[in-house]
Backbone atoms as SQL, in Angstrom:
CREATE TABLE atoms (id INTEGER PRIMARY KEY, chain TEXT, resi INTEGER, resn TEXT, atom TEXT, x REAL, y REAL, z REAL);
INSERT INTO atoms VALUES
  (1, 'A', 1, 'MET', 'N', 3.150, -27.787, 12.094),
  (2, 'A', 1, 'MET', 'CA', 3.211, -26.393, 12.493),
  (3, 'A', 1, 'MET', 'C', 1.851, -25.987, 13.061),
  (4, 'A', 2, 'SER', 'N', 1.840, -25.278, 14.161),
  (5, 'A', 2, 'SER', 'CA', 0.592, -24.908, 14.818),
  (6, 'A', 2, 'SER', 'C', -0.101, -23.773, 14.071),
  (7, 'A', 3, 'ASN', 'N', -1.393, -23.597, 14.401),
  (8, 'A', 3, 'ASN', 'CA', -2.156, -22.508, 13.789),
  (9, 'A', 3, 'ASN', 'C', -1.567, -21.155, 14.147),
  (10, 'A', 4, 'GLU', 'N', -1.065, -21.043, 15.380),
  (11, 'A', 4, 'GLU', 'CA', -0.460, -19.779, 15.808),
  (12, 'A', 4, 'GLU', 'C', 0.772, -19.455, 14.969),
  (13, 'A', 5, 'ALA', 'N', 1.598, -20.455, 14.714),
  (14, 'A', 5, 'ALA', 'CA', 2.798, -20.254, 13.902),
  (15, 'A', 5, 'ALA', 'C', 2.411, -19.906, 12.470),
  (16, 'A', 6, 'ASN', 'N', 1.371, -20.566, 11.947),
  (17, 'A', 6, 'ASN', 'CA', 0.896, -20.256, 10.600),
  (18, 'A', 6, 'ASN', 'C', 0.366, -18.828, 10.536),
  (19, 'A', 7, 'GLY', 'N', -0.358, -18.414, 11.554),
  (20, 'A', 7, 'GLY', 'CA', -0.894, -17.061, 11.600),
  (21, 'A', 7, 'GLY', 'C', 0.210, -16.014, 11.642),
  (22, 'A', 8, 'ALA', 'N', 1.231, -16.280, 12.442),
  (23, 'A', 8, 'ALA', 'CA', 2.358, -15.353, 12.537),
  (24, 'A', 8, 'ALA', 'C', 3.097, -15.285, 11.211),
  (25, 'A', 9, 'LYS', 'N', 3.245, -16.426, 10.565),
  (26, 'A', 9, 'LYS', 'CA', 3.925, -16.472, 9.271),
  (27, 'A', 9, 'LYS', 'C', 3.133, -15.691, 8.219),
  (28, 'A', 10, 'GLU', 'N', 1.812, -15.840, 8.258),
  (29, 'A', 10, 'GLU', 'CA', 0.947, -15.123, 7.322),
  (30, 'A', 10, 'GLU', 'C', 1.007, -13.613, 7.584),
  (31, 'A', 11, 'ALA', 'N', 0.963, -13.212, 8.845),
  (32, 'A', 11, 'ALA', 'CA', 1.042, -11.794, 9.201),
  (33, 'A', 11, 'ALA', 'C', 2.381, -11.208, 8.754),
  (34, 'A', 12, 'LEU', 'N', 3.445, -11.958, 8.943),
  (35, 'A', 12, 'LEU', 'CA', 4.765, -11.510, 8.516),
  (36, 'A', 12, 'LEU', 'C', 4.833, -11.389, 6.995),
  (37, 'A', 13, 'ALA', 'N', 4.227, -12.325, 6.285),
  (38, 'A', 13, 'ALA', 'CA', 4.200, -12.266, 4.824),
  (39, 'A', 13, 'ALA', 'C', 3.433, -11.036, 4.343),
  (40, 'A', 14, 'ARG', 'N', 2.304, -10.733, 5.006),
  (41, 'A', 14, 'ARG', 'CA', 1.526, -9.547, 4.634),
  (42, 'A', 14, 'ARG', 'C', 2.317, -8.274, 4.891),
  (43, 'A', 15, 'LEU', 'N', 3.013, -8.219, 6.027),
  (44, 'A', 15, 'LEU', 'CA', 3.826, -7.057, 6.360),
  (45, 'A', 15, 'LEU', 'C', 4.961, -6.895, 5.351),
  (46, 'A', 16, 'THR', 'N', 5.611, -7.976, 5.011),
  (47, 'A', 16, 'THR', 'CA', 6.687, -7.945, 4.019),
  (48, 'A', 16, 'THR', 'C', 6.166, -7.432, 2.683),
  (49, 'A', 17, 'SER', 'N', 4.978, -7.880, 2.296),
  (50, 'A', 17, 'SER', 'CA', 4.376, -7.435, 1.047),
  (51, 'A', 17, 'SER', 'C', 4.101, -5.935, 1.072),
  (52, 'A', 18, 'GLU', 'N', 3.573, -5.435, 2.168),
  (53, 'A', 18, 'GLU', 'CA', 3.265, -4.002, 2.267),
  (54, 'A', 18, 'GLU', 'C', 4.529, -3.144, 2.295),
  (55, 'A', 19, 'LEU', 'N', 5.579, -3.649, 2.938),
  (56, 'A', 19, 'LEU', 'CA', 6.829, -2.899, 3.012),
  (57, 'A', 19, 'LEU', 'C', 7.623, -2.975, 1.713),
  (58, 'A', 20, 'GLY', 'N', 7.448, -4.043, 0.972),
  (59, 'A', 20, 'GLY', 'CA', 8.219, -4.244, -0.250),
  (60, 'A', 20, 'GLY', 'C', 9.550, -4.931, 0.005),
  (61, 'A', 21, 'SER', 'N', 9.824, -5.251, 1.255),
  (62, 'A', 21, 'SER', 'CA', 11.037, -5.974, 1.637),
  (63, 'A', 21, 'SER', 'C', 10.818, -6.510, 3.046),
  (64, 'A', 22, 'PRO', 'N', 11.615, -7.468, 3.454),
  (65, 'A', 22, 'PRO', 'CA', 11.432, -8.017, 4.805),
  (66, 'A', 22, 'PRO', 'C', 11.664, -6.950, 5.870),
  (67, 'A', 23, 'PRO', 'N', 10.848, -6.956, 6.919),
  (68, 'A', 23, 'PRO', 'CA', 11.052, -5.997, 8.008),
  (69, 'A', 23, 'PRO', 'C', 12.312, -6.364, 8.801),
  (70, 'A', 24, 'PRO', 'N', 12.856, -5.415, 9.556),
  (71, 'A', 24, 'PRO', 'CA', 14.021, -5.721, 10.393),
  (72, 'A', 24, 'PRO', 'C', 13.704, -6.856, 11.366),
  (73, 'A', 25, 'GLU', 'N', 14.684, -7.676, 11.642),
  (74, 'A', 25, 'GLU', 'CA', 14.483, -8.831, 12.513),
  (75, 'A', 25, 'GLU', 'C', 13.987, -8.435, 13.896),
  (76, 'A', 26, 'GLY', 'N', 14.432, -7.316, 14.400),
  (77, 'A', 26, 'GLY', 'CA', 14.011, -6.858, 15.719),
  (78, 'A', 26, 'GLY', 'C', 12.504, -6.662, 15.801),
  (79, 'A', 27, 'ILE', 'N', 11.900, -6.202, 14.722),
  (80, 'A', 27, 'ILE', 'CA', 10.443, -6.006, 14.695),
  (81, 'A', 27, 'ILE', 'C', 9.739, -7.353, 14.724),
  (82, 'A', 28, 'THR', 'N', 10.218, -8.275, 13.923),
  (83, 'A', 28, 'THR', 'CA', 9.540, -9.566, 13.824),
  (84, 'A', 28, 'THR', 'C', 9.641, -10.375, 15.110),
  (85, 'A', 29, 'THR', 'N', 10.712, -10.186, 15.860),
  (86, 'A', 29, 'THR', 'CA', 10.841, -10.944, 17.108),
  (87, 'A', 29, 'THR', 'C', 10.141, -10.244, 18.270),
  (88, 'A', 30, 'ALA', 'N', 9.996, -8.922, 18.193),
  (89, 'A', 30, 'ALA', 'CA', 9.414, -8.169, 19.302),
  (90, 'A', 30, 'ALA', 'C', 7.889, -8.081, 19.252),
  (91, 'A', 31, 'LEU', 'N', 7.310, -8.192, 18.053),
  (92, 'A', 31, 'LEU', 'CA', 5.861, -8.017, 17.908),
  (93, 'A', 31, 'LEU', 'C', 5.120, -9.348, 17.895),
  (94, 'A', 32, 'THR', 'N', 3.918, -9.318, 18.406),
  (95, 'A', 32, 'THR', 'CA', 3.066, -10.504, 18.380),
  (96, 'A', 32, 'THR', 'C', 2.407, -10.621, 17.011),
  (97, 'A', 33, 'GLU', 'N', 1.739, -11.735, 16.789),
  (98, 'A', 33, 'GLU', 'CA', 1.012, -11.941, 15.533),
  (99, 'A', 33, 'GLU', 'C', -0.027, -10.846, 15.331),
  (100, 'A', 34, 'ALA', 'N', -0.758, -10.509, 16.384),
  (101, 'A', 34, 'ALA', 'CA', -1.791, -9.470, 16.290),
  (102, 'A', 34, 'ALA', 'C', -1.169, -8.121, 15.955),
  (103, 'A', 35, 'GLN', 'N', -0.034, -7.821, 16.541),
  (104, 'A', 35, 'GLN', 'CA', 0.630, -6.549, 16.274),
  (105, 'A', 35, 'GLN', 'C', 1.167, -6.493, 14.841),
  (106, 'A', 36, 'LEU', 'N', 1.722, -7.615, 14.366),
  (107, 'A', 36, 'LEU', 'CA', 2.187, -7.673, 12.975),
  (108, 'A', 36, 'LEU', 'C', 1.022, -7.473, 12.010),
  (109, 'A', 37, 'SER', 'N', -0.111, -8.104, 12.299),
  (110, 'A', 37, 'SER', 'CA', -1.302, -7.948, 11.459),
  (111, 'A', 37, 'SER', 'C', -1.793, -6.512, 11.478),
  (112, 'A', 38, 'PHE', 'N', -1.820, -5.903, 12.675),
  (113, 'A', 38, 'PHE', 'CA', -2.262, -4.525, 12.802),
  (114, 'A', 38, 'PHE', 'C', -1.362, -3.603, 11.987),
  (115, 'A', 39, 'LEU', 'N', -0.057, -3.798, 12.072),
  (116, 'A', 39, 'LEU', 'CA', 0.892, -2.977, 11.331),
  (117, 'A', 39, 'LEU', 'C', 0.716, -3.157, 9.824),
  (118, 'A', 40, 'ALA', 'N', 0.540, -4.398, 9.378),
  (119, 'A', 40, 'ALA', 'CA', 0.328, -4.657, 7.952),
  (120, 'A', 40, 'ALA', 'C', -0.957, -3.984, 7.468),
  (121, 'A', 41, 'ASP', 'N', -2.027, -4.077, 8.263),
  (122, 'A', 41, 'ASP', 'CA', -3.300, -3.434, 7.895),
  (123, 'A', 41, 'ASP', 'C', -3.159, -1.921, 7.839),
  (124, 'A', 42, 'ALA', 'N', -2.436, -1.349, 8.803),
  (125, 'A', 42, 'ALA', 'CA', -2.241, 0.104, 8.835),
  (126, 'A', 42, 'ALA', 'C', -1.450, 0.573, 7.614),
  (127, 'A', 43, 'LEU', 'N', -0.422, -0.167, 7.247),
  (128, 'A', 43, 'LEU', 'CA', 0.360, 0.194, 6.063),
  (129, 'A', 43, 'LEU', 'C', -0.472, 0.079, 4.790),
  (130, 'A', 44, 'LYS', 'N', -1.292, -0.960, 4.716),
  (131, 'A', 44, 'LYS', 'CA', -2.150, -1.134, 3.543),
  (132, 'A', 44, 'LYS', 'C', -3.143, 0.024, 3.422),
  (133, 'A', 45, 'ALA', 'N', -3.723, 0.423, 4.536),
  (134, 'A', 45, 'ALA', 'CA', -4.667, 1.543, 4.531),
  (135, 'A', 45, 'ALA', 'C', -3.971, 2.840, 4.126),
  (136, 'A', 46, 'GLU', 'N', -2.767, 3.051, 4.616),
  (137, 'A', 46, 'GLU', 'CA', -2.031, 4.270, 4.265),
  (138, 'A', 46, 'GLU', 'C', -1.667, 4.274, 2.785),
  (139, 'A', 47, 'HIS', 'N', -1.248, 3.137, 2.257),
  (140, 'A', 47, 'HIS', 'CA', -0.942, 3.061, 0.821),
  (141, 'A', 47, 'HIS', 'C', -2.182, 3.371, -0.013),
  (142, 'A', 48, 'ALA', 'N', -3.327, 2.849, 0.385),
  (143, 'A', 48, 'ALA', 'CA', -4.571, 3.112, -0.342),
  (144, 'A', 48, 'ALA', 'C', -4.944, 4.588, -0.250),
  (145, 'A', 49, 'HIS', 'N', -4.757, 5.167, 0.926),
  (146, 'A', 49, 'HIS', 'CA', -5.071, 6.590, 1.117),
  (147, 'A', 49, 'HIS', 'C', -4.187, 7.465, 0.229),
  (148, 'A', 50, 'ARG', 'N', -2.914, 7.164, 0.188),
  (149, 'A', 50, 'ARG', 'CA', -1.985, 7.943, -0.644),
  (150, 'A', 50, 'ARG', 'C', -2.301, 7.778, -2.120),
  (151, 'A', 51, 'ALA', 'N', -2.606, 6.567, -2.558),
  (152, 'A', 51, 'ALA', 'CA', -2.939, 6.332, -3.960),
  (153, 'A', 51, 'ALA', 'C', -4.190, 7.105, -4.341),
  (154, 'A', 52, 'SER', 'N', -5.160, 7.122, -3.460),
  (155, 'A', 52, 'SER', 'CA', -6.389, 7.870, -3.704),
  (156, 'A', 52, 'SER', 'C', -6.089, 9.356, -3.830),
  (157, 'A', 53, 'GLY', 'N', -5.282, 9.871, -2.947),
  (158, 'A', 53, 'GLY', 'CA', -4.915, 11.291, -2.988),
  (159, 'A', 53, 'GLY', 'C', -4.166, 11.654, -4.255),
  (160, 'A', 54, 'LEU', 'N', -3.277, 10.765, -4.686),
  (161, 'A', 54, 'LEU', 'CA', -2.535, 11.021, -5.915),
  (162, 'A', 54, 'LEU', 'C', -3.457, 11.012, -7.129),
  (163, 'A', 55, 'GLY', 'N', -4.420, 10.092, -7.141),
  (164, 'A', 55, 'GLY', 'CA', -5.379, 10.036, -8.244),
  (165, 'A', 55, 'GLY', 'C', -6.223, 11.295, -8.314),
  (166, 'A', 56, 'GLU', 'N', -6.663, 11.760, -7.155),
  (167, 'A', 56, 'GLU', 'CA', -7.460, 12.984, -7.104),
  (168, 'A', 56, 'GLU', 'C', -6.641, 14.183, -7.566),
  (169, 'A', 57, 'ALA', 'N', -5.387, 14.257, -7.153),
  (170, 'A', 57, 'ALA', 'CA', -4.518, 15.364, -7.552),
  (171, 'A', 57, 'ALA', 'C', -4.266, 15.344, -9.057),
  (172, 'A', 58, 'ALA', 'N', -4.089, 14.148, -9.615),
  (173, 'A', 58, 'ALA', 'CA', -3.866, 14.033, -11.057),
  (174, 'A', 58, 'ALA', 'C', -5.101, 14.479, -11.838),
  (175, 'A', 59, 'GLU', 'N', -6.270, 14.073, -11.374),
  (176, 'A', 59, 'GLU', 'CA', -7.505, 14.491, -12.046),
  (177, 'A', 59, 'GLU', 'C', -7.693, 16.002, -11.946),
  (178, 'A', 60, 'GLU', 'N', -7.359, 16.560, -10.801),
  (179, 'A', 60, 'GLU', 'CA', -7.466, 18.011, -10.622),
  (180, 'A', 60, 'GLU', 'C', -6.486, 18.729, -11.539),
  (181, 'A', 61, 'ALA', 'N', -5.288, 18.199, -11.679),
  (182, 'A', 61, 'ALA', 'CA', -4.286, 18.807, -12.557),
  (183, 'A', 61, 'ALA', 'C', -4.727, 18.759, -14.010),
  (184, 'A', 62, 'LEU', 'N', -5.456, 17.712, -14.392),
  (185, 'A', 62, 'LEU', 'CA', -5.950, 17.631, -15.764),
  (186, 'A', 62, 'LEU', 'C', -6.918, 18.770, -16.074),
  (187, 'A', 63, 'GLY', 'N', -7.503, 19.351, -15.055),
  (188, 'A', 63, 'GLY', 'CA', -8.382, 20.495, -15.262),
  (189, 'A', 63, 'GLY', 'C', -7.639, 21.702, -15.828),
  (190, 'A', 64, 'LEU', 'N', -6.320, 21.718, -15.680),
  (191, 'A', 64, 'LEU', 'CA', -5.512, 22.805, -16.218),
  (192, 'A', 64, 'LEU', 'C', -5.176, 22.599, -17.698),
  (193, 'A', 65, 'VAL', 'N', -5.383, 21.387, -18.187),
  (194, 'A', 65, 'VAL', 'CA', -5.100, 21.058, -19.581),
  (195, 'A', 65, 'VAL', 'C', -6.321, 21.461, -20.418),
  (196, 'A', 66, 'PRO', 'N', -6.093, 22.077, -21.582),
  (197, 'A', 66, 'PRO', 'CA', -7.229, 22.434, -22.433),
  (198, 'A', 66, 'PRO', 'C', -8.131, 21.219, -22.705),
  (199, 'A', 67, 'ALA', 'N', -9.426, 21.459, -22.779),
  (200, 'A', 67, 'ALA', 'CA', -10.420, 20.392, -22.893),
  (201, 'A', 67, 'ALA', 'C', -10.138, 19.430, -24.039),
  (202, 'A', 68, 'LEU', 'N', -9.737, 19.934, -25.199),
  (203, 'A', 68, 'LEU', 'CA', -9.483, 19.058, -26.355),
  (204, 'A', 68, 'LEU', 'C', -8.296, 18.128, -26.146),
  (205, 'A', 69, 'ALA', 'N', -7.379, 18.517, -25.298),
  (206, 'A', 69, 'ALA', 'CA', -6.176, 17.707, -25.089),
  (207, 'A', 69, 'ALA', 'C', -6.302, 16.763, -23.902),
  (208, 'A', 70, 'ARG', 'N', -7.338, 16.905, -23.087),
  (209, 'A', 70, 'ARG', 'CA', -7.443, 16.091, -21.864),
  (210, 'A', 70, 'ARG', 'C', -7.479, 14.587, -22.132),
  (211, 'A', 71, 'GLY', 'N', -8.263, 14.179, -23.128),
  (212, 'A', 71, 'GLY', 'CA', -8.358, 12.743, -23.445),
  (213, 'A', 71, 'GLY', 'C', -7.003, 12.144, -23.777),
  (214, 'A', 72, 'PRO', 'N', -6.294, 12.714, -24.768),
  (215, 'A', 72, 'PRO', 'CA', -4.969, 12.162, -25.096),
  (216, 'A', 72, 'PRO', 'C', -3.975, 12.248, -23.938),
  (217, 'A', 73, 'VAL', 'N', -4.000, 13.346, -23.198),
  (218, 'A', 73, 'VAL', 'CA', -3.075, 13.483, -22.065),
  (219, 'A', 73, 'VAL', 'C', -3.405, 12.433, -21.009),
  (220, 'A', 74, 'ARG', 'N', -4.677, 12.204, -20.725),
  (221, 'A', 74, 'ARG', 'CA', -5.088, 11.192, -19.747),
  (222, 'A', 74, 'ARG', 'C', -4.614, 9.807, -20.188),
  (223, 'A', 75, 'ARG', 'N', -4.772, 9.496, -21.486),
  (224, 'A', 75, 'ARG', 'CA', -4.331, 8.173, -21.985),
  (225, 'A', 75, 'ARG', 'C', -2.817, 8.014, -21.866),
  (226, 'A', 76, 'ILE', 'N', -2.078, 9.096, -22.138),
  (227, 'A', 76, 'ILE', 'CA', -0.624, 9.025, -22.046),
  (228, 'A', 76, 'ILE', 'C', -0.183, 8.836, -20.596),
  (229, 'A', 77, 'LEU', 'N', -0.770, 9.592, -19.698),
  (230, 'A', 77, 'LEU', 'CA', -0.348, 9.536, -18.298),
  (231, 'A', 77, 'LEU', 'C', -0.797, 8.277, -17.574),
  (232, 'A', 78, 'PHE', 'N', -1.984, 7.776, -17.896),
  (233, 'A', 78, 'PHE', 'CA', -2.561, 6.674, -17.123),
  (234, 'A', 78, 'PHE', 'C', -2.637, 5.377, -17.883),
  (235, 'A', 79, 'ALA', 'N', -1.912, 5.248, -18.974),
  (236, 'A', 79, 'ALA', 'CA', -1.943, 4.003, -19.750),
  (237, 'A', 79, 'ALA', 'C', -1.083, 2.945, -19.146);
């Protein structure tokens, strides 16, 4: 198998991992290896951005919990 085929296979595997399921066949046949890699990277960045935003929102929401209860509530929610 050529390096190009290995690269495309790796890019497809990364994209599948980011999507959580195989992408539609039309996408895999229409996009180049570079485009598949770009899409996988973009999805990974978006997932990280959303996770960061959710973490910040959760920490901000904990500010509404009385100070004495924050520790136990944090352990329950984030354990």
